[in-house]
Backbone bond lengths (Angstrom), bond angles and torsions (degrees), N, CA, C in turn:
res aa  C-N    CA-C-N  psi(-1)  N-CA   C-N-CA  omega(-1)  CA-C   N-CA-C  phi
1 M - - - 1.503 - - 1.507 108.99 -
2 P 1.428 114.39 137.49 1.496 117.43 179.81 1.532 109.72 -74.13
3 H 1.379 109.48 149.15 1.324 115.86 178.41 1.560 116.95 -92.37
4 H 1.388 112.43 -26.64 1.472 123.14 -179.02 1.387 113.33 -125.90
5 E 1.344 115.06 144.23 1.351 121.08 -177.97 1.683 113.21 -145.14
6 A 1.291 110.65 145.47 1.602 110.13 179.50 1.492 98.85 -136.84
7 I 1.327 113.53 135.91 1.552 120.70 174.02 1.527 108.73 -124.89
8 F 1.304 113.50 128.59 1.488 125.52 -179.26 1.507 108.66 -112.54
9 R 1.314 119.80 138.73 1.345 129.51 166.47 1.556 115.75 -117.25
10 F 1.290 110.98 106.09 1.464 115.90 177.89 1.505 113.64 -98.46
11 S 1.348 118.91 121.80 1.474 121.14 175.13 1.562 106.71 -98.20
12 T 1.317 114.07 111.64 1.379 123.26 -179.41 1.574 108.33 -144.38
13 D 1.389 116.59 152.01 1.461 119.15 171.58 1.485 109.79 -74.12
14 H 1.321 121.96 -11.39 1.527 124.05 -179.48 1.501 113.11 -100.98
15 A 1.278 118.40 17.84 1.524 119.56 -175.97 1.439 117.56 -59.95
16 V 1.393 116.86 -27.33 1.407 117.17 -177.50 1.620 106.67 -79.49
17 S 1.327 117.58 -40.31 1.495 123.16 174.79 1.391 111.42 -60.63
18 I 1.245 116.93 -47.34 1.477 118.11 -174.21 1.512 114.83 -72.88
19 C 1.348 114.54 -29.48 1.470 114.37 173.84 1.612 109.98 -72.21
20 A 1.243 121.10 -39.32 1.445 127.47 172.73 1.558 111.32 -58.77
21 A 1.355 113.87 -38.49 1.556 116.15 178.30 1.577 106.28 -72.07
22 L 1.211 126.57 -42.95 1.406 130.10 -165.05 1.654 105.49 -78.92
23 S 1.273 116.71 -36.05 1.529 117.36 -167.41 1.494 111.57 -57.55
24 P 1.398 123.59 -43.10 1.409 116.00 171.29 1.513 121.42 -59.36
25 E 1.395 111.70 -38.63 1.501 114.68 174.98 1.579 117.25 -64.14
26 L 1.368 111.21 -34.87 1.540 119.02 -179.82 1.520 111.43 -80.43
27 S 1.380 121.46 -21.01 1.470 124.03 -176.27 1.623 107.13 -73.25
28 E 1.343 117.71 -25.46 1.449 117.64 177.52 1.464 111.08 -84.87
29 E 1.290 110.49 134.59 1.579 116.62 179.47 1.483 108.93 -78.05
30 V 1.289 112.83 111.08 1.437 123.42 -179.81 1.508 110.19 -90.73
31 N 1.335 116.77 -46.61 1.496 123.90 176.21 1.559 110.02 -127.10
32 P 1.200 120.62 121.79 1.441 119.91 179.55 1.629 111.64 -67.67
33 R 1.274 120.38 -7.07 1.419 123.62 176.98 1.395 115.76 -93.86
34 S 1.407 118.69 0.11 1.504 118.33 178.86 1.493 107.42 -145.92
35 R 1.320 117.07 160.55 1.483 123.35 -175.86 1.555 106.41 -139.40
36 T 1.220 119.77 129.49 1.585 119.47 -178.32 1.535 103.70 -130.89
37 T 1.300 108.77 136.91 1.482 116.69 -176.98 1.755 102.39 -136.28
38 C 1.366 105.81 150.33 1.528 108.59 171.68 1.414 101.55 -134.20
39 R 1.401 117.42 152.04 1.285 125.94 176.30 1.634 109.67 -157.27
40 L 1.317 115.54 166.26 1.417 117.11 -179.90 1.437 115.73 -98.74
41 D 1.291 121.15 143.40 1.407 130.43 166.97 1.549 109.94 -110.30
42 G 1.154 116.14 84.30 1.483 117.46 -175.08 1.565 107.69 85.82
43 D 1.353 115.89 -172.59 1.440 118.31 177.36 1.458 122.99 -73.91
44 N 1.446 111.11 -19.34 1.470 113.80 -165.21 1.593 109.01 -127.28
45 I 1.442 115.35 11.12 1.377 114.33 178.75 1.483 108.50 -127.59
46 L 1.414 113.57 128.26 1.579 123.74 178.99 1.428 105.43 -106.04
47 L 1.362 116.67 121.78 1.389 122.37 169.85 1.443 113.94 -99.96
48 L 1.325 119.42 123.15 1.383 124.56 179.83 1.589 107.72 -116.96
49 T 1.413 109.70 121.72 1.478 113.47 -177.71 1.580 108.54 -120.30
50 I 1.322 116.54 130.80 1.448 124.74 -174.81 1.432 107.67 -127.10
51 E 1.443 116.77 119.30 1.365 125.11 -174.12 1.568 105.20 -119.85
52 A 1.274 117.67 136.70 1.472 123.54 179.25 1.502 114.02 -144.49
53 D 1.407 112.05 156.11 1.405 113.46 -176.94 1.582 112.83 -87.41
54 D 1.399 114.08 -15.11 1.510 121.41 -178.36 1.457 111.12 -143.72
55 L 1.344 121.29 162.36 1.414 121.91 -178.18 1.434 115.96 -68.90
56 P 1.378 121.17 -38.28 1.461 127.19 169.66 1.644 114.85 -49.92
57 A 1.375 111.45 -46.99 1.457 121.09 173.86 1.401 113.06 -56.30
58 L 1.393 108.12 -52.81 1.514 115.28 -177.33 1.548 110.22 -58.92
59 R 1.312 119.48 -47.18 1.402 122.29 177.97 1.586 112.20 -56.09
60 A 1.377 115.12 -39.42 1.416 116.12 -171.72 1.548 105.30 -71.35
61 A 1.317 116.94 -39.25 1.559 126.94 -169.21 1.561 97.78 -69.98
62 L 1.306 119.50 -47.35 1.549 120.43 -174.33 1.565 110.06 -59.00
63 N 1.374 109.60 -45.16 1.547 115.03 -179.44 1.571 110.50 -58.87
64 M 1.338 116.58 -47.32 1.469 120.98 -179.80 1.553 110.46 -64.96
65 A 1.187 117.67 -53.32 1.558 122.96 -176.05 1.535 112.81 -63.13
66 L 1.314 122.03 -47.10 1.388 124.15 173.39 1.424 118.51 -60.65
67 R 1.355 111.09 -40.82 1.513 116.49 172.31 1.459 113.23 -61.73
68 L 1.364 117.67 -40.68 1.570 118.67 174.63 1.475 113.62 -60.84
69 V 1.291 113.70 -44.96 1.433 118.96 174.71 1.506 118.51 -56.30
70 N 1.293 110.18 -43.03 1.434 116.19 -179.10 1.496 109.63 -69.15
71 I 1.264 119.03 -41.86 1.533 122.92 178.44 1.485 114.57 -64.96
72 A 1.399 116.13 -39.77 1.363 116.84 174.92 1.444 116.60 -68.83
73 E 1.434 120.57 -35.42 1.451 124.27 174.25 1.641 108.78 -59.90
74 E 1.336 110.64 -49.02 1.478 116.46 176.93 1.426 115.51 -52.63
75 M 1.280 118.42 -52.40 1.557 126.09 177.05 1.471 111.81 -56.68
76 Q 1.354 122.51 -39.23 1.414 126.93 174.84 1.561 113.00 -57.52
77 Q 1.375 110.33 -49.47 1.553 121.14 -179.63 1.486 106.46 -57.71
78 I 1.464 118.98 -45.39 1.345 122.34 -168.53 1.606 105.47 -71.35
79 V 1.319 112.64 -44.15 1.412 116.66 -173.03 1.584 113.67 -64.07
80 L 1.226 112.73 -35.22 1.596 124.21 -179.05 1.613 109.44 -83.61
81 Q 1.154 116.93 -3.29 1.611 114.78 179.33 1.525 109.64 -74.87
């Protein structure tokens, strides 16, 4: 059972697209000490949950997941311009 957890709620018009873009990346096990999931809470809320066995694993998973969310959001804004 994980000892550490972080939950982020992102309000964005692109929540559906970002979740679809992140799902394949997050389904691959990158680090066996952490688990990251994303899901939708309605059409405009992206929920990102990161669980880890220890703080270094949590930090590493946070860095990766938040970077992916940021890139996906930036790409949506570029594409829609």
